[in-house]
C-alpha positions in Angstrom: -62.2 29.2 0.9 -62.5 26.6 3.7 -61.7 23.7 1.2 -58.6 25.5 0.1 -57.4 25.8 3.7 -58.2 22.2 4.5 -56.4 21.0 1.3 -53.3 23.1 2.2 -53.3 21.8 5.7 -53.5 18.2 4.4 -50.7 18.9 1.9 -48.5 20.4 4.6 -49.2 17.5 6.9 -48.2 15.1 4.0 -45.1 17.1 3.3 -44.2 17.0 7.0 -44.7 13.2 7.1 -42.6 12.8 3.9 -39.8 15.0 5.4 -39.9 12.9 8.6 -39.7 9.7 6.7 -36.8 10.9 4.5 -35.0 12.0 7.6 -35.5 8.5 9.2 -34.4 6.8 6.0 -31.2 8.8 5.9 -30.4 8.9 9.6 -31.9 5.9 11.2 -30.4 2.5 11.9 -30.9 -0.1 9.3 -34.3 -1.3 10.5 -35.6 2.3 10.8 -34.2 3.2 7.4 -35.9 0.1 5.8 -39.2 0.9 7.5 -39.0 4.5 6.2 -38.2 3.3 2.7 -41.2 1.0 2.7 -43.5 3.7 4.0 -42.2 6.2 1.5 -42.6 3.8 -1.4 -46.2 3.0 -0.3 -47.1 6.7 -0.6 -46.5 6.7 -4.4 -46.6 9.8 -6.4 -46.4 12.4 -3.6 -42.9 11.2 -2.6 -41.3 11.2 -6.0 -40.4 14.9 -6.3 -38.9 15.2 -2.7 -37.1 11.9 -3.2 -35.6 13.0 -6.5 -34.4 16.2 -4.9 -32.9 14.2 -2.1 -31.2 11.9 -4.6 -29.5 14.9 -6.3 -28.2 16.3 -3.0 -27.1 13.5 -0.7 -23.9 11.6 -0.5 -23.2 8.4 -2.4 -24.2 5.9 0.3 -27.5 7.6 1.0 -28.4 7.7 -2.7 -28.9 4.0 -2.8 -31.5 4.2 0.1 -33.3 7.0 -1.9 -33.2 4.8 -5.0 -34.8 2.0 -3.0 -37.6 4.3 -2.0 -38.1 5.6 -5.5 -38.2 2.0 -6.9 -40.9 1.2 -4.4 -42.9 4.3 -5.4 -43.3 2.6 -8.8 -44.1 3.9 -12.2 -44.7 7.5 -11.0 -41.0 7.7 -10.5 -40.0 6.6 -14.1 -40.0 10.0 -15.8 -38.1 11.8 -13.1 -35.6 9.0 -12.8 -35.1 9.1 -16.6 -34.5 12.8 -16.2 -31.8 12.0 -13.7 -30.2 9.4 -16.0 -30.1 11.9 -18.8 -28.4 14.8 -16.9 -26.6 13.6 -13.8 -23.1 12.4 -13.3 -22.4 8.7 -12.8 -22.5 8.8 -9.0 -26.1 9.9 -9.1 -27.0 8.2 -12.3 -26.1 4.7 -11.1 -28.7 4.4 -8.3 -31.3 5.9 -10.7 -30.5 3.2 -13.3 -30.9 0.6 -10.6 -34.3 2.0 -9.6 -35.5 2.0 -13.2 -34.6 -1.6 -13.5 -36.4 -2.4 -10.3 -39.5 -0.6 -11.5 -39.4 -2.5 -14.8 -41.1 0.1 -17.0 -40.2 0.0 -20.6 -40.2 3.8 -20.9 -36.7 3.5 -19.5 -35.3 1.5 -22.4 -34.4 4.2 -24.9 -32.7 6.5 -22.3 -30.8 3.5 -21.0 -29.7 2.5 -24.4 -28.4 6.0 -24.9 -26.5 5.8 -21.6 -25.0 2.4 -22.6 -23.7 4.0 -25.8 -22.3 7.2 -24.3 -21.1 6.6 -20.8 -17.4 6.6 -20.3 -17.6 4.8 -17.0 -17.4 1.0 -17.2 -19.3 0.6 -14.0 -22.1 2.8 -15.3 -22.2 1.0 -18.6 -22.3 -2.4 -16.8 -25.1 -1.4 -14.5 -27.0 0.0 -17.5 -26.5 -3.2 -19.5 -27.8 -5.2 -16.5 -30.8 -2.9 -16.2 -31.6 -3.4 -19.9 -31.4 -7.2 -19.6 -33.7 -7.0 -16.6 -36.2 -4.9 -18.5 -36.2 -7.6 -21.2 -37.1 -5.3 -24.1 -35.8 -6.7 -27.4 -34.2 -3.4 -28.5 -32.4 -3.1 -25.1 -31.2 -6.7 -25.2 -29.9 -6.3 -28.8 -27.9 -3.2 -27.7 -26.4 -5.2 -24.8 -25.5 -8.0 -27.1 -23.9 -5.6 -29.5 -21.9 -4.1 -26.6 -20.8 -7.5 -25.5 -19.4 -8.1 -29.0 -17.5 -4.8 -28.9 -16.3 -4.9 -25.3 -15.4 -8.6 -24.8 -15.8 -11.2 -22.1 -14.5 -9.1 -19.3 -17.2 -6.5 -19.7 -19.9 -9.2 -20.2 -18.8 -10.8 -16.9 -19.2 -7.5 -15.1 -22.7 -7.1 -16.6 -23.7 -10.5 -15.5 -22.5 -9.9 -12.0 -24.5 -6.7 -11.9 -27.5 -8.5 -13.4 -27.5 -11.3 -10.9 -27.1 -8.7 -8.1 -30.1 -6.6 -9.1 
């Protein structure tokens, strides 16, 4: 019984620390926000669920800060981010796509190929194509090349701008 209580207290302390860091990330000045992003990312798996919940609920500007923290959390965030990419609207999906590219895990390739094929937003498609190029998987690169052929030089230019900026 004592171990259960101790574990619960540790978990609640961890949750309080995560909540405080998320608050600092969203409400602090630039330096404080970046410090919180780094601290959250260093925590790894325990922060992924609260950060994904935050990603789904905050405004557009704040989503990019959350995406930065998720990217720093690493491979533990891949599956939840893929889930966001599969179901969210573009405003939420775009930061998740960026985070997946930053993490660099090839599990993201198939869902991103699907997004590249089906998204109606040119911005989302360009960001997705840039993410696929960054991931470097042959299947993803082939899909981007196919899209370039279909969409023309203007779209390829947008993708390359997004790629260079990621």
